[in-house]
C-alpha positions as CSV (number, residue, x, y, z in Angstrom):
1,M,0.0,0.0,0.0
2,P,1.5,3.4,-1.0
3,S,2.4,5.9,1.7
4,P,0.1,8.9,1.9
5,R,1.4,12.2,0.7
6,L,1.2,15.6,2.3
7,T,0.2,18.4,0.0
8,D,1.2,22.1,0.1
9,P,-1.1,23.9,2.5
10,S,-1.7,26.6,-0.2
11,G,-2.8,24.0,-2.6
12,Q,-0.5,25.3,-5.4
13,G,2.8,23.4,-5.2
14,E,3.7,19.9,-6.0
15,P,3.0,17.3,-3.4
16,S,5.7,16.9,-0.9
17,E,7.8,13.9,-0.4
18,P,6.1,10.9,1.2
19,V,6.1,11.0,5.0
20,P,6.1,7.5,6.6
21,L,3.7,6.9,9.5
22,P,5.4,6.6,12.8
23,S,5.8,3.0,14.0
24,A,3.9,1.8,17.1
25,V,5.3,3.2,20.3
26,V,5.7,0.7,23.1
27,V,5.1,2.4,26.5
28,T,6.6,0.7,29.5
29,R,5.6,1.9,32.9
30,T,7.8,1.1,35.9
31,L,6.0,0.7,39.3
32,D,7.0,3.3,41.8
33,P,9.5,1.6,44.2
34,R,7.7,3.0,47.2
35,R,4.4,1.7,46.1
36,R,6.0,-1.6,45.1
37,R,7.4,-2.0,48.6
38,L,4.0,-1.2,50.1
39,Y,2.4,-4.0,48.1
40,L,5.0,-6.4,49.1
41,Q,4.6,-5.5,52.8
42,I,0.8,-6.0,52.5
43,A,1.3,-9.4,50.8
44,F,3.9,-10.4,53.4
45,G,1.4,-9.5,56.2
46,F,-1.4,-11.5,54.7
47,A,1.0,-14.5,54.2
48,S,2.0,-14.3,57.9
49,L,-1.7,-14.2,58.9
50,L,-2.4,-17.2,56.7
51,V,0.5,-19.2,58.3
52,A,-0.8,-18.2,61.8
53,L,-4.3,-19.5,60.9
54,I,-2.8,-22.8,59.6
55,V,-0.8,-23.2,62.8
56,L,-4.0,-22.6,64.9
57,Y,-5.8,-25.2,62.9
58,L,-3.1,-27.8,63.4
59,I,-3.1,-27.2,67.2
60,R,-6.9,-26.9,67.4
61,D,-7.1,-29.7,70.0
62,V,-5.2,-27.5,72.5
63,V,-6.0,-24.1,71.2
64,G,-8.2,-23.5,74.3
65,A,-5.1,-23.6,76.5
66,F,-3.4,-21.0,74.3
67,V,-6.4,-18.7,74.3
68,L,-6.8,-18.9,78.1
69,G,-3.1,-18.5,78.6
70,A,-3.1,-15.4,76.4
71,A,-6.0,-14.1,78.3
72,I,-4.2,-14.6,81.7
73,A,-1.1,-12.9,80.3
74,F,-3.2,-10.0,79.1
75,L,-5.1,-9.5,82.4
76,I,-2.0,-9.6,84.6
77,Q,-0.1,-7.0,82.6
78,P,-1.2,-4.0,84.8
79,A,-0.1,-5.8,87.9
80,I,3.2,-6.7,86.4
81,H,3.7,-3.1,85.3
82,R,3.0,-1.8,88.8
83,L,5.4,-4.3,90.4
84,T,8.2,-3.4,87.9
85,E,7.7,0.3,88.7
86,L,8.4,-0.6,92.3
87,G,11.7,-2.0,91.3
88,V,10.7,-5.7,91.2
89,P,12.4,-7.6,88.3
90,R,9.9,-8.6,85.7
91,I,10.4,-12.3,86.0
92,L,10.0,-12.2,89.8
93,A,6.9,-10.1,89.4
94,I,5.3,-12.7,87.1
95,V,6.2,-15.5,89.5
96,L,4.7,-13.6,92.5
97,I,1.5,-13.0,90.5
98,F,1.3,-16.6,89.5
99,I,1.7,-17.7,93.1
100,A,-1.1,-15.4,94.1
101,I,-3.3,-16.9,91.4
102,I,-2.6,-20.4,92.5
103,L,-3.3,-19.6,96.1
104,V,-6.6,-18.0,95.2
105,L,-7.6,-21.1,93.2
106,A,-6.5,-23.3,96.0
107,G,-8.6,-21.3,98.4
108,V,-11.6,-21.6,96.2
109,V,-11.2,-25.3,95.9
110,L,-10.8,-25.7,99.7
111,L,-14.0,-23.7,100.1
112,I,-16.1,-25.7,97.7
113,V,-14.8,-29.3,97.8
114,P,-15.7,-30.0,101.4
115,V,-19.3,-28.9,100.7
116,G,-19.4,-31.2,97.7
117,V,-17.9,-34.2,99.6
118,A,-20.4,-33.7,102.5
119,E,-23.4,-33.3,100.3
120,V,-22.4,-36.2,98.0
121,S,-22.2,-38.5,101.1
122,Q,-25.6,-37.3,102.2
123,L,-27.0,-37.8,98.7
124,Q,-25.6,-41.4,98.7
125,S,-27.4,-42.1,102.0
126,Q,-30.6,-40.7,100.7
127,A,-30.3,-42.1,97.2
128,P,-32.3,-45.3,97.8
129,A,-35.3,-43.5,99.2
130,L,-35.2,-40.9,96.4
131,A,-34.9,-43.7,93.8
132,A,-37.8,-45.6,95.4
133,E,-40.0,-42.5,95.4
134,A,-39.1,-41.7,91.7
135,Q,-39.8,-45.3,90.8
136,K,-43.2,-45.1,92.5
137,R,-44.1,-42.0,90.5
138,I,-43.0,-43.7,87.3
139,N,-45.1,-46.7,88.1
140,E,-48.1,-44.5,88.7
141,L,-47.5,-42.8,85.3
142,Q,-47.2,-46.1,83.6
143,G,-50.3,-47.5,85.2
144,S,-52.4,-44.4,84.5
145,P,-52.4,-43.3,80.8
146,I,-52.9,-39.6,80.3
147,S,-55.8,-38.3,78.2
148,I,-55.3,-35.1,76.3
149,F,-58.2,-33.7,74.2
150,G,-59.6,-37.2,74.1
151,V,-56.4,-38.8,73.0
152,T,-55.0,-41.4,75.4
153,I,-51.2,-41.4,75.8
154,S,-49.4,-44.3,77.6
155,L,-46.0,-43.5,79.1
156,T,-44.9,-47.1,79.5
157,D,-42.9,-47.2,76.3
158,L,-41.6,-43.7,76.9
159,T,-40.3,-44.4,80.4
160,N,-38.8,-47.7,79.4
161,T,-37.0,-46.1,76.5
162,A,-35.8,-43.2,78.7
163,S,-34.5,-45.6,81.4
164,S,-32.7,-47.7,78.8
165,H,-31.0,-44.6,77.1
166,L,-30.0,-43.2,80.5
167,R,-28.5,-46.5,81.6
168,D,-26.5,-46.8,78.4
169,Y,-25.3,-43.2,78.6
170,L,-24.1,-43.6,82.2
171,L,-22.3,-46.8,81.4
172,G,-20.7,-45.1,78.4
173,Q,-19.6,-42.1,80.3
174,F,-18.5,-43.6,83.6
175,G,-18.1,-47.2,83.0
176,S,-14.4,-47.1,82.1
177,A,-12.0,-46.0,84.8
178,V,-9.3,-45.8,82.1
179,S,-11.2,-43.2,80.1
180,I,-11.8,-41.1,83.2
181,G,-8.1,-41.3,84.0
182,V,-7.1,-40.2,80.5
183,T,-9.6,-37.3,80.6
184,A,-8.2,-36.2,84.0
185,L,-4.6,-36.4,82.7
186,T,-5.5,-34.5,79.5
187,T,-7.2,-31.8,81.5
188,L,-4.2,-31.5,83.8
189,L,-1.8,-31.2,80.9
190,Q,-3.9,-28.5,79.3
191,I,-3.9,-26.5,82.5
192,L,-0.1,-26.8,82.7
193,L,0.2,-25.7,79.1
194,M,-2.1,-22.8,79.8
195,F,0.2,-21.5,82.6
196,I,3.3,-22.1,80.5
197,V,1.8,-20.0,77.6
198,A,0.7,-17.3,80.1
199,F,4.2,-17.2,81.6
200,L,6.0,-16.9,78.3
201,L,3.7,-14.3,76.9
202,S,3.9,-12.2,80.1
203,L,7.6,-12.4,80.1
204,D,7.9,-11.2,76.5
205,A,4.7,-9.2,76.1
206,T,6.4,-6.0,74.8
207,S,8.4,-7.8,72.1
208,A,5.4,-9.9,71.1
209,R,3.5,-6.7,70.3
210,R,6.5,-5.2,68.6
211,D,6.8,-8.3,66.4
212,V,3.2,-8.1,65.3
213,R,3.6,-4.4,64.6
214,R,6.6,-5.1,62.4
215,L,4.4,-7.1,60.0
216,V,2.2,-4.0,59.4
217,P,3.3,-1.9,56.4
218,N,5.2,1.3,57.4
219,D,2.4,3.6,56.1
220,Y,-0.2,1.9,58.4
221,R,1.7,1.6,61.7
222,S,0.1,4.7,63.2
223,D,-3.3,3.1,62.4
224,F,-2.1,-0.1,64.0
225,D,-1.2,1.8,67.2
226,Q,-4.6,3.5,67.3
227,I,-6.5,0.2,66.7
228,W,-4.3,-1.6,69.3
229,R,-5.1,0.9,72.0
230,R,-8.9,0.7,71.3
231,I,-8.8,-3.1,71.3
232,R,-6.9,-3.1,74.6
233,R,-9.4,-0.8,76.2
234,M,-12.3,-2.9,74.9
235,L,-10.8,-6.1,76.3
236,Y,-10.3,-4.6,79.7
237,A,-13.9,-3.3,79.7
238,Y,-15.2,-6.7,78.6
239,V,-13.4,-8.4,81.5
240,R,-14.7,-5.9,83.9
241,G,-18.2,-6.5,82.6
242,Q,-17.8,-10.3,82.9
243,L,-16.6,-9.9,86.5
244,I,-19.5,-7.6,87.4
245,I,-22.0,-10.1,86.0
246,A,-20.3,-13.0,87.7
247,G,-20.2,-11.1,91.0
248,L,-23.9,-10.2,90.9
249,I,-24.9,-13.8,90.1
250,G,-22.6,-15.2,92.8
251,I,-23.8,-12.8,95.5
252,L,-27.5,-13.2,94.7
253,S,-27.2,-16.9,94.5
254,G,-25.5,-17.1,97.8
255,I,-28.2,-14.9,99.4
256,A,-30.9,-17.1,97.9
257,C,-29.3,-20.3,99.3
258,A,-29.0,-18.7,102.7
259,V,-32.7,-17.6,102.7
260,I,-33.8,-21.1,101.6
261,G,-31.7,-22.7,104.3
262,I,-29.2,-24.6,102.1
263,D,-25.9,-25.6,103.8
264,D,-22.8,-23.5,103.1
265,P,-24.4,-20.8,100.9
266,V,-21.0,-19.0,100.7
267,G,-19.4,-21.9,98.9
268,L,-22.4,-22.3,96.6
269,G,-22.4,-18.6,95.9
270,V,-18.7,-18.6,95.0
271,L,-19.2,-21.6,92.7
272,A,-22.2,-19.9,91.0
273,G,-20.0,-16.8,90.4
274,I,-17.2,-18.8,88.9
275,T,-19.4,-20.8,86.6
276,A,-21.1,-17.5,85.6
277,L,-17.9,-16.5,83.8
278,V,-19.0,-18.9,81.1
279,P,-21.3,-16.7,78.9
280,Y,-25.0,-17.4,79.1
281,L,-24.6,-21.1,80.0
282,G,-22.6,-20.5,83.2
283,P,-25.5,-19.4,85.5
284,F,-27.4,-22.6,84.7
285,L,-24.4,-24.8,85.2
286,G,-23.9,-23.2,88.6
287,A,-27.4,-24.1,89.6
288,I,-26.7,-27.9,89.3
289,P,-24.6,-28.2,92.5
290,A,-27.0,-26.1,94.5
291,I,-30.0,-28.1,93.3
292,L,-28.2,-31.3,94.3
293,V,-27.4,-29.9,97.7
294,G,-31.0,-28.9,98.1
295,L,-32.1,-32.3,97.0
296,A,-30.0,-33.8,99.8
297,A,-32.0,-31.8,102.3
298,S,-35.5,-32.2,100.7
299,P,-37.2,-32.2,97.3
300,L,-39.0,-28.9,98.2
301,K,-35.7,-27.1,98.9
302,A,-34.3,-28.4,95.6
303,L,-37.3,-27.0,93.8
304,L,-37.0,-23.6,95.6
305,V,-33.3,-23.4,94.7
306,A,-34.0,-24.2,91.0
307,V,-36.7,-21.5,90.9
308,A,-34.4,-19.0,92.6
309,Y,-31.5,-19.6,90.3
310,F,-33.8,-19.5,87.2
311,V,-35.2,-16.1,88.2
312,I,-31.7,-14.7,89.1
313,S,-30.1,-15.9,85.9
314,N,-32.9,-14.6,83.6
315,V,-33.1,-11.2,85.3
316,I,-29.3,-10.7,85.1
317,L,-28.9,-12.1,81.6
318,N,-31.9,-10.3,80.1
319,F,-31.7,-6.9,81.8
320,V,-28.2,-6.3,83.4
321,F,-26.0,-8.2,81.0
322,P,-27.0,-6.4,77.7
323,K,-26.5,-3.0,79.4
324,V,-23.1,-3.8,81.0
325,M,-21.7,-5.6,77.9
326,G,-23.2,-3.0,75.5
327,D,-21.5,-0.2,77.4
328,A,-18.2,-2.2,77.6
329,V,-17.8,-3.3,73.9
330,K,-20.2,-0.9,72.1
331,L,-22.2,-3.7,70.4
332,P,-25.9,-3.8,69.9
333,P,-27.7,-6.7,71.8
334,L,-28.7,-8.4,68.5
335,L,-25.1,-8.5,67.4
336,V,-24.1,-9.9,70.8
337,I,-26.6,-12.8,70.4
338,V,-25.4,-13.5,66.8
339,A,-21.8,-13.5,68.0
340,F,-22.6,-16.0,70.8
341,I,-24.4,-18.4,68.4
342,A,-21.6,-18.2,65.8
343,G,-18.9,-18.7,68.5
344,F,-20.7,-21.7,70.0
345,S,-21.2,-23.3,66.5
346,W,-17.5,-22.7,65.8
347,A,-15.8,-23.9,69.0
348,G,-18.4,-24.7,71.6
349,V,-17.9,-23.0,75.1
350,L,-14.5,-21.7,74.1
351,G,-16.1,-20.0,71.1
352,M,-18.6,-18.3,73.4
353,F,-15.7,-17.0,75.5
354,V,-14.1,-15.2,72.5
355,A,-17.2,-14.4,70.5
356,I,-17.8,-10.9,71.9
357,P,-14.2,-9.8,71.9
358,I,-13.8,-10.9,68.3
359,A,-17.1,-9.2,67.2
360,A,-16.0,-6.0,69.1
361,T,-12.6,-6.1,67.4
362,L,-14.3,-6.4,64.0
363,R,-16.5,-3.4,64.9
364,I,-13.4,-1.4,65.9
365,L,-11.7,-2.2,62.6
366,F,-14.8,-1.3,60.7
367,D,-15.2,2.1,62.5
368,H,-11.5,2.8,61.8
369,I,-11.4,1.8,58.1
370,Y,-14.8,3.0,56.8
371,P,-14.3,6.8,57.2
372,R,-11.0,6.6,55.5
373,L,-12.4,4.7,52.5
374,Y,-15.6,6.7,52.1
375,E,-14.6,10.0,53.7
376,R,-17.6,10.0,56.0
377,R,-18.5,8.5,59.4
378,A,-19.7,4.9,59.6
């Protein structure tokens, strides 16, 4: 194809020489070194996070000990800081705090265990009479079918099936002394691992935070510092809220046991407060020992204890808990419930422990990132 010619602008001269078209120009853009380093830092941070998640998955059977150990290390940091300000070496301060924790736990055990031993012995002595009375009631139900809206319902098959399943369950759970021993040894090892993790994290808490900060790109380290401070304040507020709830349930439960006339209401109140640290399920778990102690005295006292614990737990969980936790972690009640369900589905009781802190952390991240992306408040 001939090359086009350019004519004289005046239109009078001869056409000028052919002017070849310029060849295609290849444009190469080099990435700014600063931006390239930023992208590499972000990729490295995500890769480190992925490795950490894989490690957590591999140790999932003992992850509870790591989580509780990290929680202990976090909670005792203010006490360690105060002791070090007084001139106590850090390692000695940690040892002293651990000794104090162990002494408190031993005191709680010495307060509760004698009550349990005494009441279990009493229950054993009364068990035949209670069993005979229960069997009598069951026989009455079996011999007297119930009629509801003209439909007759016989409880014979139902009671026989329930008795069979209960017997099989008890044999499966407690029939093997070896399995009980293995369970006790596993629990002891997890407690030991929890204290080891707590000690190591407490000893090197500053450098651990510094190592995490080093994974954050340079341009975002000021954001990391702000987010870290907010998360730390939230966690301390969450712990204070849990302690307030547990203290209220423990005090009210002990008072209820004293009014009803149950033996050792102080020990039962302390036990109720400790179990109340388990979110939502704890107050109901704490009612079981009190009901058993009441049953050792009389069925009426057991019923009164059950009613009292039910009322206390529902009032605290439905009215006090949302207010205290909402003020602590700045989460709406509906999101708290969703977090609990998700945590329980993910990791059982341990998931419920960490559900609210994780949800509150995500809320903090959202509140920090959203205004910077959309230039308006969340």
